[in-house]
C-alpha positions as semicolon CSV with decimal commas, in nm:
position;residue;x (nm);y (nm);z (nm)
1;M;-0,001;0,010;0,003
2;F;0,287;0,241;0,090
3;L;0,437;0,188;-0,260
4;E;0,103;0,252;-0,427
5;Y;0,095;0,604;-0,294
6;L;0,415;0,699;-0,424
7;E;0,544;0,819;-0,777
8;Y;0,916;0,807;-0,874
9;E;1,068;1,028;-1,165
10;K;1,419;1,168;-1,212
11;D;1,550;1,066;-0,865
12;V;1,249;1,238;-0,687
13;I;0,963;1,065;-0,512
14;T;0,623;1,241;-0,508
15;L;0,294;1,164;-0,348
16;K;-0,023;1,069;-0,539
17;N;-0,352;1,246;-0,444
18;M;-0,503;1,055;-0,150
19;E;-0,777;1,083;0,107
20;D;-0,696;1,248;0,448
21;G;-0,699;0,916;0,627
22;E;-0,455;0,775;0,376
23;Y;-0,229;1,069;0,420
24;V;-0,221;1,028;0,798
25;A;-0,166;0,657;0,757
26;L;0,156;0,711;0,530
27;G;0,281;0,972;0,780
28;S;0,232;0,724;1,061
29;F;0,413;0,452;0,859
30;F;0,715;0,687;0,843
31;F;0,725;0,879;1,156
32;W;0,501;0,731;1,441
33;K;0,769;0,513;1,586
34;C;1,010;0,791;1,585
35;L;0,764;1,018;1,780
36;C;0,724;0,744;2,030
37;G;1,100;0,713;2,066
38;E;1,096;0,357;1,926
39;S;1,308;0,429;1,609
40;S;1,609;0,620;1,530
41;T;1,496;0,966;1,387
42;E;1,825;1,033;1,224
43;E;1,815;0,685;1,033
44;V;1,466;0,743;0,918
45;C;1,525;1,093;0,800
46;H;1,851;0,997;0,631
47;A;1,678;0,700;0,457
48;L;1,378;0,923;0,335
49;E;1,615;1,191;0,206
50;S;1,847;0,963;0,022
51;A;1,532;0,790;-0,132
52;G;1,437;1,124;-0,310
53;F;1,165;1,261;-0,081
54;S;1,166;1,647;-0,061
55;P;1,177;1,793;0,296
56;Q;0,848;1,992;0,208
57;T;0,656;1,657;0,151
58;L;0,807;1,506;0,459
59;L;0,711;1,822;0,670
60;S;0,353;1,792;0,536
61;L;0,328;1,431;0,642
62;L;0,481;1,478;0,978
63;L;0,246;1,774;1,053
64;N;-0,060;1,602;0,933
65;L;0,017;1,301;1,153
66;W;0,104;1,517;1,458
67;L;-0,213;1,731;1,425
68;S;-0,437;1,429;1,379
69;K;-0,320;1,229;1,678
70;E;-0,384;1,500;1,948
71;K;-0,501;1,259;2,210
72;D;-0,214;1,015;2,175
73;I;0,033;1,304;2,173
74;L;-0,100;1,449;2,498
75;D;-0,056;1,102;2,652
76;K;0,315;1,084;2,554
77;P;0,484;1,411;2,674
78;D;0,833;1,287;2,526
79;S;0,687;1,303;2,181
80;V;0,739;1,679;2,188
81;S;1,120;1,642;2,223
82;C;1,103;1,364;1,937
83;L;0,912;1,629;1,713
84;H;1,192;1,883;1,789
85;T;1,474;1,638;1,689
86;M;1,274;1,548;1,371
87;L;1,207;1,900;1,276
88;S;1,555;2,004;1,329
89;L;1,670;1,733;1,091
90;L;1,410;1,803;0,837
91;S;1,513;2,177;0,850
92;K;1,883;2,085;0,786
93;M;1,792;1,892;0,448
94;K;1,890;2,057;0,129
95;V;1,616;2,283;-0,010
96;A;1,437;2,287;0,320
97;I;1,536;2,649;0,403
98;D;1,659;2,855;0,104
99;E;2,038;2,923;0,141
100;S;1,959;3,287;0,056
101;W;1,703;3,322;0,333
102;D;1,727;3,650;0,505
103;T;1,580;3,667;0,862
104;Q;1,402;3,988;0,780
105;S;1,194;3,788;0,511
106;V;0,955;3,501;0,576
107;S;1,083;3,167;0,496
108;P;0,831;2,949;0,298
109;W;0,950;2,647;0,513
110;W;0,835;2,798;0,836
111;Q;0,528;2,944;0,667
112;Q;0,438;2,604;0,540
113;M;0,426;2,473;0,902
114;R;0,244;2,780;1,054
115;T;-0,020;2,752;0,781
116;A;-0,083;2,390;0,891
117;C;-0,117;2,500;1,257
118;V;-0,351;2,787;1,151
119;Q;-0,585;2,547;0,970
120;S;-0,590;2,275;1,237
121;Q;-0,886;2,229;1,460
122;N;-0,667;2,028;1,704
123;N;-0,549;2,329;1,899
124;A;-0,352;2,151;2,166
125;A;-0,141;1,963;1,919
126;A;-0,109;2,269;1,703
127;L;0,000;2,483;2,002
128;L;0,274;2,211;2,087
129;S;0,394;2,194;1,732
130;A;0,406;2,577;1,713
131;H;0,628;2,591;2,027
132;V;0,869;2,336;1,865
133;G;0,863;2,527;1,530
134;H;0,944;2,854;1,719
135;S;1,231;2,690;1,916
136;V;1,382;2,534;1,605
137;T;1,352;2,853;1,420
138;A;1,517;3,054;1,710
139;H;1,799;2,805;1,720
140;I;1,868;2,830;1,349
141;I;1,853;3,208;1,359
142;D;2,108;3,214;1,644
143;S;2,337;2,995;1,436
144;L;2,318;3,229;1,143
145;N;2,362;3,529;1,356
146;E;2,687;3,374;1,505
147;K;2,806;3,295;1,162
148;K;2,738;3,651;1,045
149;F;2,902;3,788;1,356
150;S;3,223;3,608;1,295
151;Q;3,236;3,768;0,949
152;I;3,173;4,130;1,045
153;T;3,463;4,354;1,032
154;L;3,514;4,602;1,306
155;G;3,325;4,935;1,258
156;S;3,100;4,803;0,990
157;D;2,722;4,842;0,985
158;T;2,574;4,579;1,231
159;E;2,205;4,660;1,177
160;S;2,144;4,384;0,934
161;W;2,215;4,096;1,166
162;E;2,075;4,274;1,483
163;A;1,736;4,299;1,325
164;L;1,463;4,079;1,469
165;S;1,364;3,781;1,253
166;L;1,031;3,817;1,089
167;D;0,965;3,456;1,122
168;T;1,017;3,478;1,505
169;E;0,755;3,749;1,509
170;Y;0,509;3,543;1,320
171;W;0,570;3,245;1,554
172;K;0,499;3,465;1,852
173;L;0,165;3,591;1,711
174;L;0,068;3,222;1,622
175;L;0,142;3,110;1,964
176;K;-0,075;3,380;2,113
177;Q;-0,361;3,292;1,862
178;L;-0,338;2,916;1,928
179;E;-0,339;2,969;2,305
180;D;-0,650;3,193;2,259
181;C;-0,817;2,928;2,049
182;L;-0,730;2,649;2,293
183;I;-0,888;2,846;2,578
184;L;-1,194;2,921;2,378
185;Q;-1,227;2,550;2,276
186;T;-1,197;2,431;2,626
187;L;-1,473;2,675;2,732
188;L;-1,696;2,545;2,434
189;H;-1,629;2,178;2,548
190;S;-1,735;2,235;2,908
191;K;-2,095;2,208;3,036
192;V;-2,295;2,183;3,347
193;T;-2,329;1,827;3,403
194;K;-2,679;1,807;3,553
195;R;-2,966;1,952;3,353
196;T;-3,313;1,864;3,474
197;K;-3,507;2,106;3,251
198;R;-3,656;2,007;2,918
199;V;-3,403;2,088;2,644
200;S;-3,496;2,190;2,292
201;S;-3,341;2,003;1,994
202;L;-3,203;2,345;1,894
203;Q;-2,994;2,346;2,211
204;N;-2,856;1,995;2,127
205;E;-2,710;2,092;1,790
206;P;-2,332;2,037;1,817
207;L;-2,077;2,321;1,800
208;G;-1,825;2,311;1,542
209;R;-1,457;2,288;1,640
210;L;-1,242;2,610;1,624
211;S;-0,925;2,690;1,432
212;V;-0,721;3,000;1,418
213;K;-0,827;3,031;1,044
214;K;-1,197;2,993;1,128
215;L;-1,171;3,270;1,385
216;L;-0,974;3,511;1,157
217;E;-1,227;3,457;0,883
218;A;-1,535;3,508;1,130
219;G;-1,516;3,888;1,139
220;K;-1,486;4,113;1,445
221;G;-1,773;3,942;1,623
222;G;-1,661;3,591;1,556
223;I;-1,529;3,514;1,896
224;A;-1,839;3,654;2,089
225;D;-2,062;3,486;1,832
226;T;-1,898;3,148;1,913
227;V;-1,934;3,197;2,286
228;A;-2,300;3,313;2,245
229;K;-2,375;2,993;2,063
230;W;-2,230;2,798;2,358
231;V;-2,420;3,006;2,608
232;F;-2,745;2,935;2,426
233;R;-2,693;2,561;2,402
234;Q;-2,609;2,559;2,787
235;G;-2,936;2,749;2,856
236;F;-2,737;2,975;3,094
237;S;-2,913;3,278;3,254
238;P;-2,743;3,614;3,167
239;I;-2,652;3,646;3,538
240;I;-2,373;3,384;3,492
241;L;-2,187;3,600;3,236
242;N;-2,215;3,900;3,484
243;V;-2,090;3,702;3,781
244;A;-1,787;3,585;3,593
245;Q;-1,721;3,948;3,476
246;Y;-1,762;4,099;3,826
247;R;-1,532;3,825;3,971
248;N;-1,260;3,959;3,741
249;T;-1,301;4,324;3,795
250;T;-1,406;4,350;4,159
251;D;-1,285;4,009;4,296
252;S;-1,500;3,968;4,598
253;S;-1,701;4,288;4,637
254;E;-2,030;4,272;4,810
255;E;-2,219;4,301;4,481
256;S;-2,024;4,030;4,337
257;V;-2,092;3,794;4,636
258;E;-2,451;3,881;4,625
259;M;-2,474;3,816;4,247
260;H;-2,293;3,480;4,297
261;N;-2,536;3,371;4,585
262;N;-2,831;3,467;4,375
263;L;-2,709;3,260;4,093
264;F;-2,675;2,946;4,310
265;L;-3,013;3,015;4,465
266;E;-3,188;3,075;4,118
267;E;-3,076;2,749;3,959
268;P;-2,960;2,509;4,234
269;E;-3,025;2,204;4,026
270;E;-2,788;2,317;3,773
271;T;-2,493;2,418;3,988
272;T;-2,289;2,102;3,941
273;G;-1,996;2,208;3,744
274;L;-2,088;2,566;3,748
275;E;-1,793;2,677;3,941
276;R;-1,567;2,528;3,671
277;I;-1,768;2,716;3,400
278;L;-1,725;3,049;3,595
279;E;-1,350;2,986;3,617
280;L;-1,326;2,923;3,245
281;L;-1,534;3,222;3,166
282;Q;-1,310;3,434;3,384
283;V;-1,001;3,319;3,184
284;A;-1,175;3,381;2,852
285;Y;-1,262;3,735;2,965
286;Q;-0,895;3,797;3,059
287;Q;-0,780;3,639;2,728
288;F;-1,030;3,843;2,513
289;P;-1,095;4,180;2,693
290;C;-1,226;4,339;2,377
291;S;-1,390;4,057;2,192
292;L;-1,574;3,927;2,502
293;E;-1,648;4,272;2,664
294;V;-1,957;4,195;2,861
295;D;-2,189;4,425;2,653
296;V;-2,062;4,271;2,329
297;L;-2,124;3,933;2,460
298;H;-2,471;4,002;2,584
299;A;-2,545;4,161;2,247
300;H;-2,433;3,842;2,068
301;C;-2,636;3,619;2,318
302;S;-2,949;3,825;2,274
303;W;-2,920;3,795;1,891
304;E;-2,833;3,421;1,907
305;C;-3,147;3,357;2,125
306;V;-3,377;3,545;1,892
307;V;-3,237;3,371;1,586
308;Q;-3,311;3,039;1,753
309;W;-3,673;3,142;1,868
310;N;-3,737;3,240;1,502
311;K;-3,663;2,882;1,404
312;D;-3,909;2,760;1,653
313;P;-4,150;3,020;1,787
314;E;-4,310;2,778;2,017
315;E;-3,994;2,812;2,244
316;A;-4,113;3,145;2,389
317;C;-3,847;3,106;2,646
318;F;-3,577;3,173;2,385
319;L;-3,744;3,510;2,300
320;N;-3,765;3,585;2,679
321;R;-3,405;3,504;2,731
322;S;-3,307;3,715;2,429
323;I;-3,474;4,016;2,605
324;D;-3,311;3,929;2,935
325;H;-2,966;3,956;2,765
326;L;-3,079;4,278;2,582
327;R;-3,165;4,431;2,917
328;C;-2,820;4,351;3,060
329;I;-2,649;4,565;2,805
330;I;-2,522;4,867;2,977
331;N;-2,436;5,093;2,687
332;A;-2,756;5,239;2,555
333;H;-2,636;5,287;2,203
334;V;-2,563;4,917;2,169
335;Q;-2,903;4,830;2,343
336;H;-3,091;5,064;2,109
337;G;-2,940;4,919;1,803
338;I;-2,981;4,547;1,887
339;A;-3,340;4,615;2,013
340;L;-3,436;4,797;1,682
341;M;-3,272;4,526;1,459
342;M;-3,466;4,260;1,656
343;W;-3,790;4,451;1,600
344;N;-3,729;4,498;1,223
345;T;-3,595;4,149;1,147
346;F;-3,807;3,904;1,369
347;I;-4,083;4,084;1,558
348;V;-4,287;4,339;1,349
349;K;-4,420;4,101;1,079
350;R;-4,555;3,846;1,338
351;L;-4,692;4,117;1,550
352;S;-4,874;4,271;1,255
353;S;-5,035;3,926;1,179
354;A;-5,143;3,890;1,545
355;T;-5,300;4,231;1,562
356;Y;-5,515;4,184;1,255
357;L;-5,622;3,837;1,362
358;M;-5,731;3,954;1,717
359;D;-5,906;4,253;1,559
360;K;-6,093;4,023;1,323
361;V;-6,217;3,775;1,589
362;G;-6,280;4,057;1,849
363;K;-6,128;3,852;2,147
364;A;-5,838;3,644;2,242
365;P;-5,827;3,403;1,938
366;K;-5,822;3,016;1,977
367;D;-5,509;2,797;1,937
368;R;-5,605;2,689;1,580
369;L;-5,630;3,046;1,446
370;C;-5,306;3,154;1,623
371;R;-5,122;2,864;1,453
372;R;-5,269;2,938;1,108
373;D;-5,227;3,322;1,101
374;V;-4,927;3,375;1,325
375;G;-4,733;3,053;1,324
376;M;-4,744;2,962;1,685
377;S;-4,989;2,834;1,950
378;D;-5,203;3,062;2,161
379;T;-4,973;3,026;2,476
380;A;-4,667;3,097;2,259
381;M;-4,845;3,401;2,113
382;T;-4,935;3,533;2,455
383;A;-4,571;3,523;2,561
384;F;-4,469;3,673;2,229
385;L;-4,691;3,969;2,291
386;G;-4,552;4,016;2,648
387;C;-4,209;4,010;2,499
388;C;-4,295;4,268;2,231
389;S;-4,409;4,523;2,516
390;E;-4,081;4,442;2,700
391;L;-3,872;4,499;2,401
392;L;-4,036;4,841;2,311
393;Q;-4,014;4,951;2,670
394;T;-3,628;4,865;2,654
395;L;-3,602;5,056;2,324
396;L;-3,766;5,356;2,466
397;E;-3,548;5,361;2,784
398;A;-3,233;5,311;2,572
399;D;-3,335;5,610;2,350
400;V;-3,355;5,834;2,658
401;S;-3,013;5,692;2,817
402;S;-2,815;5,732;2,494
403;D;-2,840;6,098;2,533
404;E;-2,630;6,072;2,859
405;M;-2,352;5,847;2,728
406;Q;-2,106;5,809;2,448
407;A;-2,122;5,523;2,190
408;P;-1,844;5,253;2,280
409;V;-1,524;5,237;2,087
410;L;-1,495;4,880;1,952
411;D;-1,136;4,746;1,990
412;T;-0,968;4,414;1,888
413;E;-0,697;4,218;2,066
414;D;-0,359;4,274;1,906
415;A;-0,337;3,921;1,811
416;W;-0,663;3,937;1,614
417;V;-0,635;4,266;1,427
418;S;-0,621;4,094;1,092
419;V;-0,963;3,925;1,132
420;E;-1,177;3,956;0,812
421;G;-1,532;3,861;0,755
422;P;-1,887;3,980;0,818
423;V;-1,960;4,305;1,009
424;S;-2,022;4,224;1,378
425;I;-2,365;4,265;1,522
426;V;-2,255;4,523;1,752
427;E;-2,108;4,738;1,459
428;L;-2,441;4,707;1,288
429;A;-2,626;4,800;1,610
430;L;-2,422;5,121;1,631
431;E;-2,506;5,215;1,264
432;Q;-2,882;5,214;1,344
433;K;-3,071;5,543;1,309
434;R;-3,239;5,682;1,618
435;I;-3,609;5,599;1,682
436;H;-3,893;5,846;1,661
437;Y;-3,980;5,820;2,041
438;P;-4,358;5,900;2,017
439;L;-4,417;5,647;1,739
440;V;-4,244;5,377;1,957
441;E;-4,454;5,470;2,247
442;H;-4,768;5,454;2,044
443;Q;-4,670;5,108;1,917
444;F;-4,591;5,007;2,280
445;V;-4,933;5,103;2,380
446;L;-5,075;4,858;2,112
447;C;-4,852;4,583;2,226
448;T;-4,960;4,606;2,585
449;I;-5,332;4,618;2,491
450;L;-5,291;4,304;2,279
451;Y;-5,103;4,128;2,557
452;A;-5,370;4,216;2,809
453;I;-5,639;4,073;2,568
454;M;-5,454;3,740;2,545
455;R;-5,320;3,704;2,907
456;L;-5,669;3,779;3,050
457;S;-5,865;3,606;2,783
458;L;-6,072;3,921;2,725
459;K;-6,385;3,895;2,492
460;A;-6,568;4,150;2,289
461;V;-6,268;4,364;2,234
462;K;-6,127;4,493;1,892
463;P;-5,782;4,640;1,966
464;L;-5,786;4,860;1,663
465;S;-6,111;5,016;1,763
466;L;-5,931;5,191;2,048
467;F;-5,756;5,415;1,780
468;D;-5,861;5,670;1,534
469;S;-5,751;5,649;1,159
470;K;-5,437;5,835;1,221
471;G;-5,349;5,602;1,518
472;K;-5,417;5,284;1,303
473;N;-5,201;5,407;1,003
474;A;-4,911;5,463;1,217
475;F;-4,884;5,098;1,332
476;F;-4,599;4,871;1,206
477;K;-4,426;5,159;1,022
478;D;-4,042;5,210;1,035
479;L;-3,973;5,311;1,406
480;T;-3,713;5,575;1,289
481;S;-3,962;5,747;1,064
482;I;-4,181;6,049;1,145
483;Q;-4,547;5,946;1,123
484;L;-4,870;6,151;1,163
485;L;-4,989;6,053;1,522
486;P;-5,316;6,120;1,700
487;S;-5,301;6,455;1,873
488;G;-5,527;6,679;2,087
489;D;-5,870;6,563;2,218
490;M;-6,027;6,228;2,107
491;E;-6,396;6,191;2,032
492;P;-6,614;6,101;2,333
493;N;-6,721;5,780;2,161
494;M;-6,353;5,673;2,133
495;L;-6,278;5,777;2,495
496;S;-6,583;5,565;2,610
497;I;-6,456;5,257;2,425
498;R;-6,110;5,305;2,587
499;Q;-6,255;5,342;2,933
500;Q;-6,454;5,035;2,889
501;F;-6,152;4,831;2,788
502;L;-5,952;4,943;3,078
503;L;-6,223;4,873;3,322
504;K;-6,255;4,522;3,161
505;V;-5,878;4,467;3,210
506;V;-5,895;4,549;3,572
507;S;-6,207;4,332;3,636
508;A;-6,048;4,025;3,461
509;A;-5,722;4,075;3,662
510;V;-5,912;4,084;3,989
511;Q;-6,116;3,789;3,883
512;T;-5,803;3,586;3,801
513;L;-5,653;3,695;4,133
514;C;-5,944;3,582;4,324
515;S;-5,968;3,238;4,171
516;S;-5,602;3,191;4,246
517;Q;-5,644;3,293;4,608
518;K;-5,911;3,034;4,651
519;D;-5,647;2,785;4,576
520;R;-5,378;2,924;4,789
521;E;-5,294;3,246;4,954
522;V;-5,096;3,452;4,712
523;S;-5,004;3,814;4,734
524;E;-5,098;4,055;4,437
525;E;-4,738;4,090;4,339
526;E;-4,684;3,713;4,318
527;Y;-4,992;3,674;4,095
528;F;-4,930;3,961;3,835
529;P;-4,587;3,911;3,728
530;F;-4,609;4,129;3,407
531;E;-4,251;4,069;3,338
532;K;-4,042;4,277;3,562
533;G;-4,259;4,312;3,866
534;K;-4,548;4,520;3,725
535;N;-4,899;4,416;3,784
536;W;-5,204;4,438;3,558
537;P;-5,396;4,689;3,761
538;T;-5,106;4,930;3,777
539;L;-5,044;4,867;3,406
540;A;-5,412;4,958;3,321
541;A;-5,357;5,284;3,522
542;D;-5,030;5,349;3,321
543;L;-5,221;5,284;2,998
544;A;-5,490;5,515;3,100
545;Q;-5,241;5,805;3,072
546;Y;-5,151;5,723;2,710
547;L;-5,524;5,677;2,620
548;Q;-5,642;5,995;2,779
549;I;-5,849;5,833;3,042
550;S;-5,840;5,933;3,408
551;E;-5,589;5,706;3,604
552;D;-5,787;5,776;3,914
553;L;-6,105;5,636;3,766
554;I;-5,919;5,304;3,693
555;R;-5,760;5,299;4,045
556;R;-6,102;5,346;4,197
557;H;-6,253;5,066;3,987
558;Y;-5,973;4,841;4,100
559;V;-6,044;4,904;4,468
560;C;-6,420;4,854;4,417
561;E;-6,357;4,519;4,233
562;L;-6,137;4,412;4,524
563;Y;-6,419;4,480;4,769
564;S;-6,671;4,328;4,537
565;Y;-6,484;3,994;4,555
566;G;-6,443;4,018;4,924
567;M;-6,070;4,078;4,921
568;D;-6,094;4,364;5,158
569;H;-5,741;4,331;5,281
570;L;-5,611;4,395;4,938
571;G;-5,874;4,682;4,885
572;E;-5,747;4,860;5,187
573;E;-5,381;4,846;5,047
574;A;-5,505;4,982;4,707
575;F;-5,723;5,247;4,863
576;V;-5,412;5,448;4,943
577;Q;-5,320;5,494;4,568
578;V;-5,646;5,662;4,491
579;A;-5,647;6,050;4,472
580;D;-6,020;6,128;4,492
581;K;-6,098;5,939;4,805
582;E;-6,438;6,118;4,852
583;V;-6,570;5,962;4,514
584;L;-6,444;5,630;4,610
585;A;-6,599;5,632;4,946
586;S;-6,940;5,709;4,782
587;Q;-6,888;5,416;4,559
588;L;-6,791;5,178;4,848
589;L;-7,098;5,303;5,041
590;M;-7,306;5,149;4,782
591;L;-7,120;4,829;4,795
592;A;-7,153;4,812;5,174
593;G;-7,532;4,860;5,127
594;Q;-7,550;4,570;4,887
595;R;-7,363;4,350;5,127
596;L;-7,605;4,447;5,420
597;A;-7,915;4,405;5,201
598;F;-7,811;4,051;5,126
599;A;-7,735;3,975;5,496
600;L;-8,070;4,106;5,603
601;L;-8,308;4,016;5,318
602;H;-8,161;3,686;5,212
603;G;-8,138;3,504;5,532
604;Q;-7,760;3,537;5,598
605;I;-7,868;3,669;5,941
606;K;-8,121;3,509;6,178
607;D;-8,419;3,733;6,230
608;G;-8,283;3,974;5,946
609;M;-8,626;4,107;5,852
610;E;-8,713;4,184;6,218
611;L;-8,378;4,388;6,244
612;L;-8,464;4,565;5,916
613;T;-8,806;4,693;6,081
614;R;-8,602;4,869;6,348
615;L;-8,371;5,062;6,123
616;P;-8,457;5,421;6,024
617;P;-8,717;5,434;5,738
618;T;-8,474;5,607;5,489
619;L;-8,202;5,342;5,545
620;T;-8,462;5,056;5,508
621;T;-8,586;5,208;5,184
622;W;-8,238;5,244;5,055
623;L;-8,139;4,883;5,146
624;K;-8,448;4,748;4,983
625;A;-8,350;4,927;4,659
626;M;-8,002;4,749;4,653
627;D;-7,929;4,462;4,406
628;P;-7,674;4,233;4,582
629;Q;-7,640;4,040;4,248
630;E;-7,412;4,330;4,136
631;I;-7,126;4,224;4,373
632;Q;-6,919;3,913;4,317
633;N;-6,900;3,794;4,676
634;V;-7,198;3,866;4,915
635;E;-7,107;3,620;5,191
636;V;-6,870;3,861;5,367
637;P;-6,850;3,860;5,752
638;I;-7,046;4,147;5,916
639;A;-6,727;4,260;6,104
640;T;-6,558;4,298;5,770
641;T;-6,829;4,517;5,628
642;A;-6,837;4,730;5,949
643;R;-6,466;4,808;5,890
644;L;-6,551;4,898;5,530
645;V;-6,837;5,137;5,653
646;S;-6,589;5,288;5,902
647;K;-6,332;5,366;5,612
648;V;-6,627;5,535;5,414
649;I;-6,716;5,759;5,694
650;E;-6,354;5,852;5,744
651;H;-6,331;5,974;5,393
652;L;-6,677;6,140;5,347
653;P;-6,709;6,502;5,454
654;E;-6,991;6,585;5,693
655;N;-7,169;6,803;5,440
656;H;-7,171;6,520;5,186
657;G;-7,519;6,410;5,081
658;Q;-7,465;6,054;5,186
659;Y;-7,293;6,125;5,520
660;S;-7,615;6,067;5,739
661;L;-7,682;5,746;5,542
662;A;-7,331;5,625;5,624
663;L;-7,385;5,702;5,986
664;N;-7,714;5,518;5,993
665;L;-7,538;5,218;5,816
666;I;-7,256;5,200;6,071
667;E;-7,515;5,196;6,357
668;A;-7,704;4,932;6,179
669;V;-7,397;4,712;6,120
670;E;-7,295;4,755;6,476
671;A;-7,633;4,654;6,597
672;I;-7,622;4,324;6,417
673;P;-7,482;4,040;6,621
674;A;-7,149;3,901;6,474
């Protein structure tokens, strides 16, 4: 077989074209025993040279063998010195190194070796061979310089031999690149050992192996992009990237320790091996202070997550994670650009489809329609709409913050300045135009309305009916363009539709809260996690401002709804937020009357009718006119209602038309046995 691969002509042996495996097999046949120290390197090299092999061919075979047997080499430390011996012998062969080689020019012989190292994906083997190549080159240059020195006559120009060798500089650069590449490859090979959560098939796609050549061709963002792909596949929270960064910069500051503790509390089932990951990330950050600058890395992670979400929109957690990374970006210029690119590339088209579908059916659409028109299930679409609101909110905040800070200067490590390839995502982000703030705000209002309809399963709501023709026309337009937006006063009819919608949101939110509290005691904050800690009633009050509706009216409705469902403890907390407490007290007086009417007239209290006859005639008439069916929970303890009436009296002025009625009511409630 060995003979079949060779051709002989005019005292020269050349190799035929062969597969990679055959090439390695031939190199192994020649050199493996030498590398293991089992054969005489001098004898083998002499035999091959005298047979007519060119040193370039032998170098190619030797390097191919070395780079393909990384695992075996790492198990045999002595093989490195054997490689050194062999490379020295090959370099001394005729026509290996050109006799006229000047150390200030690049030797094709060493360039051949460096090219093999640059292209290899076995970075550990390549790094070892580069160290050997560097050492042999230095030895040869020293010999050449000694030779030159002995020929120099006193007083002559000595600059020529004192000059640094260009090959030595190239070796130093390659050694740094290979070391960087090996650190990166080690990071990408590491993973947290225990993962209990369900993993998407997209997270199981293998990561390709790295080479210096790949990284040099991947553009300025290539290194961050590679790490972002790994972060995505590991399913890491953005906090992990920050913990590693803080460890590097502040060592053990209080903030760093707190972040570290939070991380281990947040994902305790995933902490096996996490310490090792954090250490490797720290090393990577130190090795790549520019390419893996934490904002750059979060930008790439954000983009990677949204790209993967776009492949499978059912995985709403990917979009959510993308926005988590986006919110971690500190520089507002980068954050603004990434958010705008996400919106234009992945979001706006789907959002438009979702809007027109919801407007057409006039309620939260069923799963089948969502899949048909928007390409995702109803639950995925709900999460998608929540993320749209969050994305636009981030974009608005970034637009404001960018006035207060400079755009970052994007640097590259010295070893990687020669990178070529696509423009990085951060460079693209910084090229984006500034948004038109009122237009984004207008779009944000629509997204929040859509999210409310889906999240709270609202019926009989056409989202676009809440806007006039100018408002409708401005949706889904380029966010950097100036559009004609609604201005001034709205028609009363439009304001009435908007008010009804906001009251519906609050009622649905309280109903959901009530049903959840029947199952277990949960606080209001726990139940309404509108992404970052907002709750629906608060959100409805915020929306009221944009929609030209009284915020206080919405807050009063919220308090009344809480009391209507008998959640008086929450009602008391929300009461504080209301500005016009007199109007609210008047509304709650009616509610207290409805509760008391049910207690007296519908048998909740023994001898209720008899008690009723003892009350003042005006109060009796008023109670008989009440309709307890208007409130959601009539069976509230009398003592609780007494407390409500006391609160009403506290906030009604004495000259109020219902003040005497309230006084009669408190006497009546107190007269009823508990």
